[in-house]
Backbone as XML, in Angstrom:
<?xml version="1.0"?>
<chain id="A" units="angstrom">
  <residue number="1" name="MET">
    <atom name="N" x="-11.616" y="16.458" z="4.895"/>
    <atom name="CA" x="-10.900" y="15.187" z="4.374"/>
    <atom name="C" x="-11.485" y="14.418" z="5.177"/>
  </residue>
  <residue number="2" name="GLY">
    <atom name="N" x="-11.879" y="13.342" z="4.263"/>
    <atom name="CA" x="-12.579" y="11.887" z="4.845"/>
    <atom name="C" x="-11.261" y="11.046" z="5.334"/>
  </residue>
  <residue number="3" name="GLN">
    <atom name="N" x="-11.592" y="9.945" z="5.881"/>
    <atom name="CA" x="-10.455" y="9.057" z="6.338"/>
    <atom name="C" x="-10.978" y="7.721" z="5.712"/>
  </residue>
  <residue number="4" name="LEU">
    <atom name="N" x="-9.853" y="6.837" z="5.689"/>
    <atom name="CA" x="-9.999" y="5.392" z="5.149"/>
    <atom name="C" x="-9.368" y="4.715" z="6.700"/>
  </residue>
  <residue number="5" name="ILE">
    <atom name="N" x="-9.950" y="4.363" z="7.298"/>
    <atom name="CA" x="-9.328" y="3.328" z="8.498"/>
    <atom name="C" x="-9.165" y="1.791" z="8.149"/>
  </residue>
  <residue number="6" name="TYR">
    <atom name="N" x="-7.758" y="1.440" z="8.088"/>
    <atom name="CA" x="-7.411" y="-0.175" z="7.449"/>
    <atom name="C" x="-6.930" y="-0.693" z="8.745"/>
  </residue>
  <residue number="7" name="GLY">
    <atom name="N" x="-7.719" y="-1.740" z="9.062"/>
    <atom name="CA" x="-7.174" y="-2.621" z="10.162"/>
    <atom name="C" x="-7.533" y="-1.769" z="11.343"/>
  </residue>
  <residue number="8" name="SER">
    <atom name="N" x="-6.612" y="-1.900" z="12.259"/>
    <atom name="CA" x="-7.169" y="-1.706" z="13.635"/>
    <atom name="C" x="-6.618" y="-0.070" z="13.938"/>
  </residue>
  <residue number="9" name="SER">
    <atom name="N" x="-5.489" y="0.261" z="13.107"/>
    <atom name="CA" x="-5.059" y="1.747" z="13.571"/>
    <atom name="C" x="-4.644" y="2.687" z="12.378"/>
  </residue>
  <residue number="10" name="ASP">
    <atom name="N" x="-4.448" y="2.004" z="11.156"/>
    <atom name="CA" x="-3.842" y="2.743" z="9.998"/>
    <atom name="C" x="-4.880" y="3.667" z="9.419"/>
  </residue>
  <residue number="11" name="VAL">
    <atom name="N" x="-4.534" y="5.079" z="9.444"/>
    <atom name="CA" x="-5.539" y="6.008" z="8.996"/>
    <atom name="C" x="-4.845" y="6.717" z="7.823"/>
  </residue>
  <residue number="12" name="TYR">
    <atom name="N" x="-5.559" y="6.877" z="6.917"/>
    <atom name="CA" x="-5.413" y="7.622" z="5.642"/>
    <atom name="C" x="-6.477" y="8.368" z="5.030"/>
  </residue>
  <residue number="13" name="GLU">
    <atom name="N" x="-5.987" y="9.655" z="4.995"/>
    <atom name="CA" x="-6.831" y="10.896" z="4.135"/>
    <atom name="C" x="-6.947" y="10.939" z="3.085"/>
  </residue>
  <residue number="14" name="PHE">
    <atom name="N" x="-8.224" y="11.332" z="2.815"/>
    <atom name="CA" x="-8.629" y="11.558" z="1.223"/>
    <atom name="C" x="-9.950" y="12.472" z="1.098"/>
  </residue>
  <residue number="15" name="ASP">
    <atom name="N" x="-9.907" y="13.168" z="-0.002"/>
    <atom name="CA" x="-10.766" y="13.899" z="-0.269"/>
    <atom name="C" x="-12.557" y="13.107" z="-0.209"/>
  </residue>
  <residue number="16" name="ASP">
    <atom name="N" x="-13.126" y="13.748" z="0.470"/>
    <atom name="CA" x="-14.453" y="12.887" z="0.483"/>
    <atom name="C" x="-15.154" y="12.576" z="-0.780"/>
  </residue>
  <residue number="17" name="ARG">
    <atom name="N" x="-14.946" y="13.349" z="-2.049"/>
    <atom name="CA" x="-15.425" y="12.751" z="-3.261"/>
    <atom name="C" x="-14.602" y="11.592" z="-3.390"/>
  </residue>
  <residue number="18" name="VAL">
    <atom name="N" x="-13.209" y="11.790" z="-3.413"/>
    <atom name="CA" x="-12.430" y="10.306" z="-3.936"/>
    <atom name="C" x="-12.701" y="9.453" z="-3.281"/>
  </residue>
  <residue number="19" name="LEU">
    <atom name="N" x="-12.714" y="9.484" z="-1.746"/>
    <atom name="CA" x="-13.063" y="8.300" z="-0.772"/>
    <atom name="C" x="-14.721" y="7.596" z="-1.102"/>
  </residue>
  <residue number="20" name="ALA">
    <atom name="N" x="-15.523" y="8.665" z="-1.494"/>
    <atom name="CA" x="-16.984" y="8.017" z="-1.701"/>
    <atom name="C" x="-16.751" y="6.926" z="-3.377"/>
  </residue>
  <residue number="21" name="HIS">
    <atom name="N" x="-15.808" y="7.496" z="-4.064"/>
    <atom name="CA" x="-15.565" y="6.440" z="-5.314"/>
    <atom name="C" x="-15.147" y="5.210" z="-4.868"/>
  </residue>
  <residue number="22" name="VAL">
    <atom name="N" x="-13.843" y="5.451" z="-3.966"/>
    <atom name="CA" x="-12.984" y="4.192" z="-3.587"/>
    <atom name="C" x="-13.880" y="3.289" z="-2.825"/>
  </residue>
  <residue number="23" name="GLN">
    <atom name="N" x="-15.052" y="3.602" z="-1.886"/>
    <atom name="CA" x="-16.028" y="3.054" z="-1.257"/>
    <atom name="C" x="-16.618" y="2.058" z="-2.036"/>
  </residue>
  <residue number="24" name="VAL">
    <atom name="N" x="-17.250" y="2.552" z="-3.071"/>
    <atom name="CA" x="-18.030" y="2.057" z="-3.967"/>
    <atom name="C" x="-17.058" y="0.884" z="-4.647"/>
  </residue>
  <residue number="25" name="VAL">
    <atom name="N" x="-16.138" y="1.298" z="-5.369"/>
    <atom name="CA" x="-15.455" y="0.369" z="-6.021"/>
    <atom name="C" x="-14.595" y="-1.010" z="-4.862"/>
  </residue>
  <residue number="26" name="VAL">
    <atom name="N" x="-14.411" y="-0.409" z="-3.930"/>
    <atom name="CA" x="-13.895" y="-1.391" z="-2.788"/>
    <atom name="C" x="-15.019" y="-2.458" z="-2.329"/>
  </residue>
  <residue number="27" name="GLY">
    <atom name="N" x="-16.441" y="-1.685" z="-2.313"/>
    <atom name="CA" x="-17.418" y="-2.385" z="-1.888"/>
    <atom name="C" x="-17.967" y="-3.764" z="-2.777"/>
  </residue>
  <residue number="28" name="ARG">
    <atom name="N" x="-17.672" y="-3.049" z="-4.318"/>
    <atom name="CA" x="-18.348" y="-4.333" z="-5.232"/>
    <atom name="C" x="-17.411" y="-5.317" z="-5.080"/>
  </residue>
  <residue number="29" name="LYS">
    <atom name="N" x="-15.789" y="-4.915" z="-5.053"/>
    <atom name="CA" x="-14.896" y="-5.994" z="-5.059"/>
    <atom name="C" x="-15.027" y="-6.869" z="-3.595"/>
  </residue>
  <residue number="30" name="LEU">
    <atom name="N" x="-15.178" y="-6.701" z="-2.638"/>
    <atom name="CA" x="-15.279" y="-7.352" z="-1.301"/>
    <atom name="C" x="-16.664" y="-8.342" z="-1.474"/>
  </residue>
  <residue number="31" name="ARG">
    <atom name="N" x="-17.607" y="-7.655" z="-1.904"/>
    <atom name="CA" x="-19.005" y="-8.366" z="-2.027"/>
    <atom name="C" x="-18.704" y="-9.715" z="-2.793"/>
  </residue>
  <residue number="32" name="ARG">
    <atom name="N" x="-17.753" y="-9.616" z="-3.848"/>
    <atom name="CA" x="-17.508" y="-10.866" z="-4.626"/>
    <atom name="C" x="-16.374" y="-11.730" z="-3.946"/>
  </residue>
  <residue number="33" name="HIS">
    <atom name="N" x="-15.748" y="-11.229" z="-2.740"/>
    <atom name="CA" x="-14.761" y="-11.815" z="-2.082"/>
    <atom name="C" x="-13.502" y="-11.866" z="-2.908"/>
  </residue>
  <residue number="34" name="GLU">
    <atom name="N" x="-13.626" y="-10.877" z="-3.325"/>
    <atom name="CA" x="-11.865" y="-10.638" z="-4.016"/>
    <atom name="C" x="-11.027" y="-9.944" z="-3.047"/>
  </residue>
  <residue number="35" name="THR">
    <atom name="N" x="-9.670" y="-10.318" z="-3.369"/>
    <atom name="CA" x="-8.782" y="-9.602" z="-2.488"/>
    <atom name="C" x="-7.774" y="-8.877" z="-3.684"/>
  </residue>
  <residue number="36" name="PHE">
    <atom name="N" x="-7.296" y="-7.709" z="-3.177"/>
    <atom name="CA" x="-6.751" y="-7.076" z="-4.339"/>
    <atom name="C" x="-5.743" y="-5.776" z="-3.446"/>
  </residue>
  <residue number="37" name="TYR">
    <atom name="N" x="-5.023" y="-5.118" z="-4.259"/>
    <atom name="CA" x="-4.090" y="-3.947" z="-3.671"/>
    <atom name="C" x="-4.864" y="-2.641" z="-3.935"/>
  </residue>
  <residue number="38" name="LEU">
    <atom name="N" x="-4.722" y="-1.844" z="-2.914"/>
    <atom name="CA" x="-5.364" y="-0.590" z="-3.468"/>
    <atom name="C" x="-4.191" y="0.400" z="-3.329"/>
  </residue>
  <residue number="39" name="SER">
    <atom name="N" x="-4.053" y="1.347" z="-4.361"/>
    <atom name="CA" x="-2.769" y="2.018" z="-4.318"/>
    <atom name="C" x="-3.043" y="3.515" z="-4.330"/>
  </residue>
  <residue number="40" name="TRP">
    <atom name="N" x="-2.480" y="4.495" z="-4.268"/>
    <atom name="CA" x="-2.537" y="6.251" z="-4.504"/>
    <atom name="C" x="-1.486" y="6.827" z="-4.259"/>
  </residue>
  <residue number="41" name="VAL">
    <atom name="N" x="-1.356" y="7.870" z="-4.826"/>
    <atom name="CA" x="-0.240" y="8.959" z="-4.382"/>
    <atom name="C" x="-0.635" y="9.876" z="-3.164"/>
  </residue>
  <residue number="42" name="LYS">
    <atom name="N" x="0.347" y="9.797" z="-2.676"/>
    <atom name="CA" x="0.195" y="10.939" z="-1.542"/>
    <atom name="C" x="0.625" y="12.264" z="-1.931"/>
  </residue>
  <residue number="43" name="PRO">
    <atom name="N" x="-0.191" y="13.317" z="-1.774"/>
    <atom name="CA" x="-0.135" y="14.279" z="-1.923"/>
    <atom name="C" x="0.917" y="15.098" z="-1.169"/>
  </residue>
  <residue number="44" name="VAL">
    <atom name="N" x="1.680" y="16.262" z="-1.828"/>
    <atom name="CA" x="3.175" y="16.845" z="-1.348"/>
    <atom name="C" x="2.705" y="17.147" z="0.114"/>
  </residue>
  <residue number="45" name="GLU">
    <atom name="N" x="1.855" y="17.838" z="0.298"/>
    <atom name="CA" x="1.557" y="18.296" z="1.826"/>
    <atom name="C" x="1.553" y="17.131" z="2.710"/>
  </residue>
  <residue number="46" name="SER">
    <atom name="N" x="1.333" y="15.831" z="2.689"/>
    <atom name="CA" x="1.055" y="14.652" z="3.077"/>
    <atom name="C" x="2.665" y="14.105" z="3.233"/>
  </residue>
  <residue number="47" name="GLY">
    <atom name="N" x="3.687" y="14.712" z="2.312"/>
    <atom name="CA" x="4.866" y="13.976" z="2.548"/>
    <atom name="C" x="5.364" y="13.152" z="1.282"/>
  </residue>
  <residue number="48" name="SER">
    <atom name="N" x="4.411" y="13.179" z="0.329"/>
    <atom name="CA" x="4.578" y="12.687" z="-1.062"/>
    <atom name="C" x="4.958" y="11.103" z="-1.000"/>
  </residue>
  <residue number="49" name="GLY">
    <atom name="N" x="5.161" y="10.630" z="-2.190"/>
    <atom name="CA" x="5.408" y="8.968" z="-2.273"/>
    <atom name="C" x="4.295" y="8.322" z="-2.853"/>
  </residue>
  <residue number="50" name="ARG">
    <atom name="N" x="4.008" y="7.015" z="-2.624"/>
    <atom name="CA" x="3.089" y="6.006" z="-2.878"/>
    <atom name="C" x="2.800" y="5.217" z="-1.775"/>
  </residue>
  <residue number="51" name="VAL">
    <atom name="N" x="1.410" y="4.691" z="-1.576"/>
    <atom name="CA" x="1.033" y="3.957" z="-0.774"/>
    <atom name="C" x="-0.003" y="2.750" z="-1.085"/>
  </residue>
  <residue number="52" name="THR">
    <atom name="N" x="0.487" y="1.631" z="-0.756"/>
    <atom name="CA" x="-0.271" y="0.379" z="-1.247"/>
    <atom name="C" x="-0.469" y="-0.308" z="-0.039"/>
  </residue>
  <residue number="53" name="VAL">
    <atom name="N" x="-1.886" y="-0.883" z="-0.002"/>
    <atom name="CA" x="-2.542" y="-1.758" z="1.159"/>
    <atom name="C" x="-3.100" y="-2.901" z="0.402"/>
  </residue>
  <residue number="54" name="TRP">
    <atom name="N" x="-2.985" y="-3.724" z="0.983"/>
    <atom name="CA" x="-3.891" y="-5.362" z="0.875"/>
    <atom name="C" x="-5.187" y="-5.149" z="1.167"/>
  </residue>
  <residue number="55" name="ILE">
    <atom name="N" x="-6.281" y="-5.320" z="0.261"/>
    <atom name="CA" x="-7.596" y="-5.214" z="0.727"/>
    <atom name="C" x="-8.146" y="-6.671" z="0.903"/>
  </residue>
  <residue number="56" name="SER">
    <atom name="N" x="-8.673" y="-7.313" z="2.086"/>
    <atom name="CA" x="-9.167" y="-8.488" z="2.241"/>
    <atom name="C" x="-10.442" y="-8.465" z="2.808"/>
  </residue>
  <residue number="57" name="PRO">
    <atom name="N" x="-11.426" y="-9.445" z="2.853"/>
    <atom name="CA" x="-12.640" y="-9.394" z="3.414"/>
    <atom name="C" x="-12.434" y="-9.544" z="4.843"/>
  </residue>
  <residue number="58" name="HIS">
    <atom name="N" x="-10.978" y="-9.878" z="5.222"/>
    <atom name="CA" x="-10.856" y="-10.249" z="6.493"/>
    <atom name="C" x="-10.189" y="-9.277" z="7.224"/>
  </residue>
  <residue number="59" name="ILE">
    <atom name="N" x="-9.874" y="-8.109" z="6.528"/>
    <atom name="CA" x="-9.040" y="-6.794" z="7.341"/>
    <atom name="C" x="-10.373" y="-6.078" z="7.474"/>
  </residue>
  <residue number="60" name="PRO">
    <atom name="N" x="-10.583" y="-5.488" z="8.840"/>
    <atom name="CA" x="-11.504" y="-4.091" z="9.265"/>
    <atom name="C" x="-11.098" y="-3.246" z="8.356"/>
  </residue>
  <residue number="61" name="LEU">
    <atom name="N" x="-12.211" y="-2.579" z="7.621"/>
    <atom name="CA" x="-12.127" y="-1.489" z="6.811"/>
    <atom name="C" x="-13.101" y="-0.480" z="7.094"/>
  </residue>
  <residue number="62" name="GLN">
    <atom name="N" x="-12.919" y="0.605" z="7.224"/>
    <atom name="CA" x="-13.845" y="1.839" z="7.581"/>
    <atom name="C" x="-13.670" y="3.100" z="6.730"/>
  </residue>
  <residue number="63" name="PHE">
    <atom name="N" x="-14.692" y="3.765" z="6.393"/>
    <atom name="CA" x="-14.921" y="4.856" z="5.542"/>
    <atom name="C" x="-15.493" y="5.793" z="6.453"/>
  </residue>
  <residue number="64" name="HIS">
    <atom name="N" x="-14.852" y="7.160" z="6.804"/>
    <atom name="CA" x="-15.548" y="8.088" z="7.571"/>
    <atom name="C" x="-15.263" y="9.529" z="6.595"/>
  </residue>
  <residue number="65" name="PHE">
    <atom name="N" x="-16.521" y="10.441" z="6.478"/>
    <atom name="CA" x="-16.499" y="11.161" z="5.730"/>
    <atom name="C" x="-16.858" y="12.495" z="6.580"/>
  </residue>
  <residue number="66" name="VAL">
    <atom name="N" x="-16.488" y="13.537" z="6.059"/>
    <atom name="CA" x="-16.300" y="14.748" z="6.570"/>
    <atom name="C" x="-17.939" y="15.493" z="6.684"/>
  </residue>
  <residue number="67" name="GLY">
    <atom name="N" x="-18.469" y="15.396" z="5.420"/>
    <atom name="CA" x="-19.329" y="16.238" z="4.832"/>
    <atom name="C" x="-20.401" y="15.462" z="5.204"/>
  </residue>
  <residue number="68" name="GLY">
    <atom name="N" x="-21.580" y="16.436" z="5.038"/>
    <atom name="CA" x="-23.095" y="15.768" z="5.674"/>
    <atom name="C" x="-23.700" y="14.963" z="4.752"/>
  </residue>
  <residue number="69" name="ARG">
    <atom name="N" x="-23.251" y="15.460" z="3.155"/>
    <atom name="CA" x="-24.183" y="14.979" z="2.362"/>
    <atom name="C" x="-23.261" y="14.018" z="1.379"/>
  </residue>
  <residue number="70" name="PRO">
    <atom name="N" x="-23.573" y="12.894" z="0.740"/>
    <atom name="CA" x="-22.837" y="12.056" z="-0.020"/>
    <atom name="C" x="-22.571" y="12.721" z="-1.430"/>
  </residue>
  <residue number="71" name="PRO">
    <atom name="N" x="-21.278" y="12.415" z="-2.033"/>
    <atom name="CA" x="-21.403" y="13.380" z="-3.125"/>
    <atom name="C" x="-22.221" y="12.578" z="-4.331"/>
  </residue>
  <residue number="72" name="ARG">
    <atom name="N" x="-22.201" y="13.324" z="-5.437"/>
    <atom name="CA" x="-22.696" y="12.287" z="-6.497"/>
    <atom name="C" x="-21.368" y="11.958" z="-7.235"/>
  </residue>
  <residue number="73" name="LEU">
    <atom name="N" x="-21.983" y="10.672" z="-7.351"/>
    <atom name="CA" x="-21.008" y="9.869" z="-8.222"/>
    <atom name="C" x="-20.682" y="9.752" z="-9.659"/>
  </residue>
  <residue number="74" name="ASN">
    <atom name="N" x="-19.430" y="9.900" z="-10.259"/>
    <atom name="CA" x="-19.302" y="9.868" z="-11.385"/>
    <atom name="C" x="-19.102" y="8.649" z="-12.152"/>
  </residue>
  <residue number="75" name="ASP">
    <atom name="N" x="-20.059" y="8.001" z="-12.945"/>
    <atom name="CA" x="-20.179" y="6.922" z="-13.660"/>
    <atom name="C" x="-18.937" y="6.587" z="-14.164"/>
  </residue>
  <residue number="76" name="ALA">
    <atom name="N" x="-18.475" y="7.293" z="-15.074"/>
    <atom name="CA" x="-17.188" y="7.079" z="-15.770"/>
    <atom name="C" x="-16.194" y="6.786" z="-14.938"/>
  </residue>
  <residue number="77" name="TRP">
    <atom name="N" x="-16.072" y="7.191" z="-13.910"/>
    <atom name="CA" x="-14.575" y="7.140" z="-12.896"/>
    <atom name="C" x="-14.758" y="6.082" z="-12.255"/>
  </residue>
  <residue number="78" name="LEU">
    <atom name="N" x="-15.925" y="5.294" z="-11.687"/>
    <atom name="CA" x="-16.201" y="4.189" z="-11.128"/>
    <atom name="C" x="-15.912" y="3.174" z="-12.221"/>
  </residue>
  <residue number="79" name="ARG">
    <atom name="N" x="-16.480" y="3.409" z="-13.316"/>
    <atom name="CA" x="-16.269" y="2.249" z="-14.312"/>
    <atom name="C" x="-14.903" y="1.976" z="-14.728"/>
  </residue>
  <residue number="80" name="GLU">
    <atom name="N" x="-13.999" y="3.303" z="-14.771"/>
    <atom name="CA" x="-12.433" y="3.091" z="-15.115"/>
    <atom name="C" x="-11.824" y="2.500" z="-13.868"/>
  </residue>
  <residue number="81" name="MET">
    <atom name="N" x="-12.171" y="2.585" z="-12.842"/>
    <atom name="CA" x="-11.417" y="2.219" z="-11.428"/>
    <atom name="C" x="-11.639" y="0.900" z="-11.434"/>
  </residue>
  <residue number="82" name="LEU">
    <atom name="N" x="-13.085" y="0.209" z="-11.639"/>
    <atom name="CA" x="-13.360" y="-0.651" z="-11.612"/>
    <atom name="C" x="-12.984" y="-1.888" z="-12.430"/>
  </residue>
  <residue number="83" name="THR">
    <atom name="N" x="-12.523" y="-1.192" z="-13.776"/>
    <atom name="CA" x="-11.963" y="-1.968" z="-14.884"/>
    <atom name="C" x="-10.516" y="-2.439" z="-14.380"/>
  </residue>
  <residue number="84" name="THR">
    <atom name="N" x="-9.460" y="-1.024" z="-13.990"/>
    <atom name="CA" x="-8.377" y="-1.136" z="-13.690"/>
    <atom name="C" x="-7.996" y="-1.983" z="-12.712"/>
  </residue>
  <residue number="85" name="SER">
    <atom name="N" x="-8.928" y="-2.137" z="-11.646"/>
    <atom name="CA" x="-8.630" y="-2.776" z="-10.525"/>
    <atom name="C" x="-8.685" y="-4.307" z="-10.623"/>
  </residue>
  <residue number="86" name="HIS">
    <atom name="N" x="-8.804" y="-5.251" z="-11.680"/>
    <atom name="CA" x="-8.805" y="-6.490" z="-11.949"/>
    <atom name="C" x="-7.316" y="-6.664" z="-12.532"/>
  </residue>
  <residue number="87" name="GLY">
    <atom name="N" x="-6.530" y="-5.668" z="-12.539"/>
    <atom name="CA" x="-5.184" y="-6.050" z="-13.349"/>
    <atom name="C" x="-4.229" y="-6.330" z="-11.863"/>
  </residue>
  <residue number="88" name="ASP">
    <atom name="N" x="-2.919" y="-6.505" z="-12.396"/>
    <atom name="CA" x="-1.943" y="-7.070" z="-11.610"/>
    <atom name="C" x="-1.887" y="-5.683" z="-10.244"/>
  </residue>
  <residue number="89" name="ARG">
    <atom name="N" x="-1.671" y="-4.513" z="-10.693"/>
    <atom name="CA" x="-1.471" y="-3.508" z="-9.880"/>
    <atom name="C" x="-2.813" y="-3.013" z="-8.847"/>
  </residue>
  <residue number="90" name="GLY">
    <atom name="N" x="-3.974" y="-4.045" z="-9.326"/>
    <atom name="CA" x="-5.054" y="-3.686" z="-8.188"/>
    <atom name="C" x="-5.770" y="-2.312" z="-8.721"/>
  </residue>
  <residue number="91" name="LEU">
    <atom name="N" x="-6.553" y="-1.974" z="-7.350"/>
    <atom name="CA" x="-7.406" y="-0.791" z="-7.711"/>
    <atom name="C" x="-6.253" y="0.366" z="-7.318"/>
  </residue>
  <residue number="92" name="VAL">
    <atom name="N" x="-5.939" y="1.285" z="-8.395"/>
    <atom name="CA" x="-5.230" y="2.350" z="-8.489"/>
    <atom name="C" x="-6.193" y="3.618" z="-8.389"/>
  </residue>
  <residue number="93" name="VAL">
    <atom name="N" x="-6.153" y="4.655" z="-7.095"/>
    <atom name="CA" x="-6.858" y="5.654" z="-7.178"/>
    <atom name="C" x="-6.430" y="6.717" z="-7.966"/>
  </residue>
  <residue number="94" name="THR">
    <atom name="N" x="-7.033" y="7.111" z="-9.107"/>
    <atom name="CA" x="-6.717" y="8.363" z="-10.248"/>
    <atom name="C" x="-7.549" y="9.216" z="-10.123"/>
  </residue>
  <residue number="95" name="ARG">
    <atom name="N" x="-7.443" y="10.403" z="-11.067"/>
    <atom name="CA" x="-7.593" y="11.561" z="-10.897"/>
    <atom name="C" x="-9.120" y="11.111" z="-11.525"/>
  </residue>
  <residue number="96" name="GLU">
    <atom name="N" x="-10.209" y="11.997" z="-11.192"/>
    <atom name="CA" x="-11.132" y="12.015" z="-11.924"/>
    <atom name="C" x="-11.499" y="12.536" z="-13.333"/>
  </residue>
  <residue number="97" name="PRO">
    <atom name="N" x="-11.999" y="11.752" z="-14.211"/>
    <atom name="CA" x="-12.149" y="11.869" z="-15.780"/>
    <atom name="C" x="-12.642" y="13.259" z="-15.805"/>
  </residue>
  <residue number="98" name="ASP">
    <atom name="N" x="-12.555" y="14.242" z="-16.900"/>
    <atom name="CA" x="-13.216" y="15.468" z="-17.014"/>
    <atom name="C" x="-14.571" y="15.228" z="-17.380"/>
  </residue>
  <residue number="99" name="SER">
    <atom name="N" x="-14.977" y="14.151" z="-17.845"/>
    <atom name="CA" x="-16.311" y="13.926" z="-18.094"/>
    <atom name="C" x="-17.735" y="14.141" z="-16.758"/>
  </residue>
  <residue number="100" name="LEU">
    <atom name="N" x="-18.574" y="14.729" z="-16.950"/>
    <atom name="CA" x="-19.480" y="14.877" z="-16.029"/>
    <atom name="C" x="-20.160" y="13.674" z="-15.650"/>
  </residue>
  <residue number="101" name="PRO">
    <atom name="N" x="-20.593" y="13.653" z="-14.236"/>
    <atom name="CA" x="-21.095" y="12.252" z="-13.975"/>
    <atom name="C" x="-22.449" y="12.149" z="-14.509"/>
  </residue>
  <residue number="102" name="LEU">
    <atom name="N" x="-22.709" y="10.979" z="-14.984"/>
    <atom name="CA" x="-23.659" y="10.592" z="-15.819"/>
    <atom name="C" x="-24.815" y="11.382" z="-15.022"/>
  </residue>
  <residue number="103" name="THR">
    <atom name="N" x="-25.339" y="11.203" z="-13.782"/>
    <atom name="CA" x="-26.375" y="11.988" z="-13.439"/>
    <atom name="C" x="-26.340" y="13.284" z="-13.405"/>
  </residue>
  <residue number="104" name="GLU">
    <atom name="N" x="-25.250" y="14.211" z="-13.856"/>
    <atom name="CA" x="-25.559" y="15.385" z="-13.827"/>
    <atom name="C" x="-25.447" y="15.879" z="-15.309"/>
  </residue>
  <residue number="105" name="GLN">
    <atom name="N" x="-25.355" y="15.216" z="-16.427"/>
    <atom name="CA" x="-25.367" y="15.247" z="-17.674"/>
    <atom name="C" x="-26.743" y="15.797" z="-18.190"/>
  </residue>
  <residue number="106" name="PRO">
    <atom name="N" x="-26.627" y="16.816" z="-19.272"/>
    <atom name="CA" x="-27.947" y="17.469" z="-19.385"/>
    <atom name="C" x="-28.584" y="16.486" z="-20.142"/>
  </residue>
  <residue number="107" name="ARG">
    <atom name="N" x="-30.182" y="16.320" z="-19.984"/>
    <atom name="CA" x="-30.730" y="15.605" z="-20.709"/>
    <atom name="C" x="-31.118" y="16.105" z="-22.076"/>
  </residue>
  <residue number="108" name="PRO">
    <atom name="N" x="-30.989" y="15.190" z="-22.957"/>
    <atom name="CA" x="-31.930" y="15.699" z="-24.541"/>
    <atom name="C" x="-33.026" y="15.654" z="-24.361"/>
  </residue>
  <residue number="109" name="PRO">
    <atom name="N" x="-33.389" y="16.822" z="-25.243"/>
    <atom name="CA" x="-34.706" y="17.218" z="-25.360"/>
    <atom name="C" x="-35.775" y="16.148" z="-25.639"/>
  </residue>
  <residue number="110" name="ALA">
    <atom name="N" x="-36.963" y="16.355" z="-25.162"/>
    <atom name="CA" x="-38.144" y="15.223" z="-25.070"/>
    <atom name="C" x="-38.400" y="15.259" z="-26.571"/>
  </residue>
  <residue number="111" name="LEU">
    <atom name="N" x="-38.962" y="14.303" z="-27.255"/>
    <atom name="CA" x="-39.221" y="13.997" z="-28.637"/>
    <atom name="C" x="-40.719" y="14.424" z="-28.450"/>
  </residue>
  <residue number="112" name="GLY">
    <atom name="N" x="-41.497" y="14.582" z="-29.530"/>
    <atom name="CA" x="-43.028" y="14.922" z="-29.761"/>
    <atom name="C" x="-43.446" y="16.377" z="-29.435"/>
  </residue>
</chain>
């Protein structure tokens, strides 16, 4: 499990794959100096419930990954999370869509 470290001491655990997607979306928004909510549902083994934090370029944020290799990113999932992040609820971490990542989809046969 990777970790999102928010501020100076708040630590939240995420699966590395989920965390990698959150990192990309958060990075895109912070590059534009946007502030927003980041929300997710805690799994039962972590006590259940929901968590929401305020993300701002002025609050330190770290992403720590357990795995040695970055996971492949699912373009559809990134688009979905980025699109919904502009609403009143901010960026809500959702389950990965069933579609394969664009980089893993089979290529059509070459013409000719």
